[in-house]
C-alpha positions in Angstrom: -94.1 236.9 -79.5 -97.2 234.8 -79.1 -98.5 234.4 -75.6 -100.1 231.2 -74.7 -101.7 230.1 -71.4 -103.4 227.0 -70.0 -106.3 227.7 -67.7 -108.5 225.5 -65.7 -112.1 226.8 -66.0 -115.2 226.4 -63.8 -113.0 225.8 -60.7 -110.8 227.6 -58.3 -108.3 224.7 -58.0 -105.6 223.6 -60.3 -106.1 220.3 -62.1 -109.8 220.5 -61.7 -112.5 221.9 -63.9 -112.0 222.0 -67.7 -108.5 222.9 -69.1 -108.4 225.3 -72.1 -105.5 226.8 -74.0 -105.7 230.5 -74.6 -103.5 232.1 -77.4 -103.3 235.9 -77.4 -102.5 237.2 -80.9 -102.0 240.5 -82.7 -103.8 239.0 -85.8 -105.2 235.6 -86.7 -103.1 233.2 -88.8 -104.9 231.0 -91.3 -107.4 228.4 -89.9 -105.1 225.5 -90.7 -102.4 226.9 -88.5 -104.8 227.4 -85.6 -106.1 223.9 -86.0 -102.5 222.6 -85.9 -102.0 224.6 -82.7 -105.2 223.0 -81.2 -103.9 219.6 -82.1 -100.6 220.4 -80.5 -102.2 221.6 -77.3 -104.4 218.4 -77.3 -107.1 219.9 -75.1 -110.8 219.9 -75.7 -110.6 223.5 -76.9 -108.0 226.1 -77.7 -109.1 229.7 -77.9 -107.5 232.4 -80.2 -108.2 236.0 -79.4 -107.2 239.4 -80.9 -108.0 242.9 -79.8 -110.2 245.0 -82.1 -110.2 248.6 -80.7 -112.3 248.4 -77.6 -113.6 244.8 -78.3 -112.0 241.4 -79.0 -112.5 238.8 -81.7 -112.6 235.2 -80.3 -112.4 231.8 -82.1 -112.3 228.3 -80.7 -110.8 225.1 -82.1 -111.1 221.5 -80.9 -108.2 219.2 -82.1 -110.5 218.3 -85.0 -112.3 221.4 -86.2 -113.4 225.0 -85.4 -116.6 225.4 -83.3 -119.1 228.2 -83.0 -119.4 228.4 -79.1 -117.4 227.3 -76.2 -118.1 228.2 -72.6 -115.0 227.1 -70.6 -112.5 228.5 -73.2 -114.4 231.8 -73.2 -114.2 231.9 -69.4 -110.5 231.0 -69.6 -109.8 233.8 -72.2 -111.6 236.4 -70.1 -109.6 235.3 -67.0 -106.3 235.6 -69.0 -107.2 239.1 -70.4 -107.9 240.4 -66.9 -105.2 238.7 -64.9 -102.4 239.1 -67.4 -103.0 242.8 -67.9 -104.5 242.8 -71.5 -107.6 244.5 -70.2 -108.8 246.4 -67.1 -110.6 244.4 -64.5 -113.2 247.0 -63.9 -114.3 247.0 -67.6 -116.5 244.3 -69.3 -115.0 242.3 -72.1 -116.9 242.1 -75.4 -116.1 239.1 -77.6 -117.2 239.1 -81.3 -117.7 235.4 -82.2 -119.4 233.0 -84.6 -122.3 233.0 -82.1 -122.6 236.8 -82.0 -121.4 239.3 -79.3 -120.6 237.7 -75.9 -120.4 240.2 -73.0 -118.3 239.1 -70.0 -118.3 240.7 -66.6 -116.6 240.2 -63.3 -119.4 239.9 -60.7 -118.7 239.2 -57.0 -115.5 237.3 -57.8 -117.2 235.2 -60.5 -116.7 235.5 -64.3 -120.1 236.0 -65.8 -120.7 235.2 -69.4 -123.8 236.3 -71.3 -124.5 233.5 -73.9 -127.4 232.8 -76.2 -129.7 230.0 -74.9 -130.2 226.9 -77.0 -133.6 225.4 -77.7 -134.2 221.6 -77.6 -136.9 219.3 -78.9 -138.1 215.9 -77.8 -137.5 213.0 -80.2 -139.0 209.6 -79.8 -136.3 207.5 -81.5 -132.5 207.7 -81.0 -129.9 205.4 -82.5 -129.5 202.1 -80.6 -125.7 202.6 -81.0 -126.0 205.8 -78.9 -127.5 203.9 -76.0 -125.0 201.1 -76.3 -122.2 203.7 -76.6 -123.3 205.1 -73.3 -123.1 201.7 -71.6 -126.8 201.0 -71.8 -128.3 203.9 -70.0 -132.1 204.0 -69.5 -133.5 207.3 -70.8 -136.6 208.9 -69.3 -136.3 211.7 -71.9 -134.6 211.8 -75.3 -134.2 214.9 -77.4 -131.9 217.0 -79.6 -130.4 220.5 -79.4 -128.7 221.6 -82.5 -126.4 218.7 -83.4 -126.2 217.3 -79.8 -128.4 214.6 -78.5 -129.9 215.2 -75.0 -130.7 212.4 -72.7 -132.3 212.6 -69.2 -131.8 209.6 -66.8 -133.4 209.1 -63.4 -130.5 209.4 -61.0 -127.1 211.0 -60.5 -125.6 207.5 -59.9 -126.6 206.4 -63.4 -124.6 209.3 -64.8 -121.6 208.6 -62.6 -121.5 205.0 -63.8 -121.5 205.7 -67.5 -118.6 203.9 -69.3 -118.6 205.0 -72.9 -117.8 202.9 -76.0 -116.2 205.5 -78.3 -116.3 203.2 -81.4 -120.1 203.1 -81.1 -120.6 206.8 -80.4 -118.5 207.6 -83.4 -121.1 205.8 -85.6 -123.8 208.2 -84.5 -124.4 211.3 -86.6 -123.8 214.0 -84.0 -121.5 216.5 -82.5 -122.0 215.2 -79.0 -124.4 213.9 -76.4 -125.5 215.6 -73.1 -126.7 213.2 -70.3 -128.4 214.9 -67.4 -130.3 214.1 -64.2 -131.9 216.0 -61.4 -129.5 216.8 -58.6 -129.9 214.9 -55.3 -128.1 217.3 -52.8 -126.8 220.8 -53.2 -127.1 221.0 -57.0 -130.3 221.5 -59.1 -129.0 219.2 -61.8 -125.9 217.3 -62.9 -124.6 216.3 -66.3 -121.9 214.8 -68.4 -121.0 215.6 -72.1 -119.4 213.3 -74.6 -118.1 214.5 -78.0 -115.8 211.9 -79.6 -116.5 213.3 -83.1 -114.7 216.5 -82.1 -111.8 214.6 -80.6 -113.2 215.0 -77.1 -114.3 211.6 -75.7 -115.5 213.4 -72.6 -115.5 217.1 -72.0 -114.8 217.9 -68.3 -117.1 220.9 -68.0 -119.2 222.2 -70.9 -120.5 225.8 -70.8 -122.3 225.5 -74.2 -124.2 222.4 -73.1 -125.6 224.4 -70.2 -127.1 226.9 -72.7 -129.4 224.0 -73.5 -129.7 222.6 -70.0 -130.9 226.0 -68.7 -134.0 225.7 -70.9 -134.4 222.0 -70.2 -134.4 222.3 -66.4 -136.5 225.5 -66.5 -139.3 223.4 -68.0 -139.0 220.8 -65.2 -138.1 222.8 -62.1 -139.9 226.1 -63.0 -137.0 228.2 -61.9 -134.4 230.3 -63.7 -131.4 230.3 -61.3 -129.5 227.1 -61.0 -126.5 225.6 -59.4 -125.1 222.8 -61.5 -122.3 220.3 -61.5 -120.7 218.3 -64.3 -119.9 214.9 -63.1 -116.7 214.2 -65.1 -113.6 212.9 -63.4 -112.2 216.4 -63.0 -115.6 217.9 -62.1 -116.7 221.5 -62.3 -119.4 223.8 -60.9 -121.5 226.2 -62.9 -123.9 228.9 -61.6 -126.3 229.9 -64.3 -129.4 232.1 -64.8 -131.9 232.0 -67.6 -132.8 235.5 -68.7 -135.2 235.4 -71.7 -133.3 234.0 -74.6 -129.9 234.5 -72.9 -128.1 232.4 -70.3 -125.7 233.9 -67.7 -123.0 231.4 -66.9 -120.9 232.1 -63.9 -117.7 230.5 -62.7 -114.1 230.8 -61.6 -110.8 230.0 -63.3 -107.1 229.5 -62.4 -104.0 229.8 -64.6 -101.9 226.6 -64.7 -99.0 227.8 -66.8 -98.0 230.6 -69.2 -95.5 230.5 -72.1 -94.8 231.7 -75.6 -94.6 230.0 -79.0 -91.0 229.6 -80.1 -91.8 230.8 -83.6 -94.5 233.4 -84.1 -97.7 232.5 -85.9 
């Protein structure tokens, strides 16, 4: 029997935050089968996890391809392992992934994920189609982090008002684009993340993007502990802390449904 769950991550309310599918397996099927599963679930990411003695192996798939890091699906997987009895709540979870070992702890009711931080660099020129695809935003900073563009704008409202043109974004050579601004009320910064190349026009809450944003906002706010909000329609809150070359991402999750695959993988 293959257990499968849908979890809303970075929220404590159903139908908010970022939904992820979590598939708990005894062994991994071939990559094509896992990709077919991710297409069937039709969420931004589907996580596949197996136990390996006292640790776990974790992989993530979008509906289009396998990726090397995903925050919300990792948080959702840890939530499932603890709440569904696959692992003891008083013990940390160690995931072996394409991005190395990820250590997950339960701290004061929040799931804390220890992720590698991601560097960024400023670039002076970005594709005009990228700006057009974001509805003509007015950047005050443009950069790149790995295969994501990074754009800072002046206000939260500019981010809220973005209406994307997917056809134009798909013509840009990128995995995705992070758009961010300084927070105006209770949050240090806000953001949105668009990744149509990966089959995700807009990701509701993106843990991996905050591995870049932690470094970016450290350079601007000169602080290492942040309260952030992703301004998607579903919305989600992330507490994060920059510790050297690591980022501690903290959030909650809630299970929406559980089931089983009719035919085993």
